[in-house]
N, C-alpha and C positions, 0 to 999 in steps of 0.2 A: 599747246601743252607739250612738255618734253616727252620723248619716246621712253617707254619703260625699260629699265635695265636692271636685271636681277643682280644684286651685289655679289652673290655667291655662284653665279652661273658657271664659273670655271670649276669650281668645287663640285658642283652638281653634275657637270660633265664628266669629271674624273670618277665620281662615285658610280656613274652609269656604266663607265667603261670597266671599272673594277667589278661591278656586279656581273656584267657580261662575261668577263674573264673567269671569275669564280664559277659561273654556271657552265662554261666550256670545260673546266678542269674536272667537274664532277663525273662526267662519263668516262673520262680518261682514267680516273681513279676506280671507277667501277669495272671497266675492262681490265684493268691490272689485277684487281682482286679476283675477277672471274676466271682469268687466266692462271692465277696461282692456285684457285680452287680445283680447276680442271687437271692442272699438273699433279696436285695431291691425289685426286681420285685415280688418275692413271697409274701412279706409283702403287697405290693400295691394291688397285686391281691386278697389277703385275705380281704383287706379293701373294695375294690369293691364288692366282693362277700357279705360281711356283709351288706353293704348299700343296695344292690339289695334285699338281703333277708328280711332286715327290711322293705323296701318300700313294698314288696309283703305281709307282715304279717299284716300290719295296715289295718284294716277294721272296723272302727267305734269304737271298744272297746278299752279300754286303760288298761293295765295290768302294773302296776308300777314296779314289779319285773322284768318283761321281759325289760322294758324300761331301768331299772338301769343296767341290765346285758349287754344290747346293748351299752350303754353309756360308761360303763366301758370298754368293749371290744374295742370300737371305740377310746377311749383315749389311751388305751394300745397300740393299732396298730399305731396310730399317733406318739407316743412316740418312739416305735420301729423303725418306718420308719425314724424318725429324727435321730437316732442313726445309723441306717443303711446307711443313707446319709453321715454323718460325717465320718463313717468307709470307705465308697466308696471314699470320698475325700482324706482320708489319703492313701489308696492304690493306688490311682492315682498318688499322690505325690511321693510315693514309686516307681512306675513304672517309672515316669519321671526321677527320680534320677538314677535308675538302667540303664535307657537308656543313660543318660548322662555319667555315668561311662563307660559303654561299648564302647561309641563313643570315649571318652577320651583314654581309654586303646588301642583302635584299631589305634589311631593317634601315640602314642609313640613308638610302636614296628617298624613301617616302617622307622622311623628316624634312629634308631639304625642299622637296617638291611642295609640301605643306606651307613651308615658310615662303617660297617663292609665290605661291597663291595668295597668301596674306599680304605680302609686299604689293603685289599687282592690284588687289582690291583697295589697299591704302592709297595707292598711286591714282587710281580712277576716282 
């Protein structure tokens, strides 16, 4: 009897490699999202500290140079927070896409494996 050879063995091998790749991409996307979330948290914490510091320093006297510095710092932090939120949203989308690709890759392989099993049974 001839040795069994699955007709789509190469396709199955490629599907397995793609699935493995997709599963390796997922933690990378999660790490990028986590770093973006951490950066946003740090900026928001800096803003809270700046506001608390400024509230504690005001005691009747007004120093325009200090006020201007705090205003510039406040506006800079708000701008950075806005950018960090946009970056976080992008990383969330990247993570969702990586999850979808991993799920899709995991669905394709079993179909081919089932076909291989069926062809093997027919061969025997």
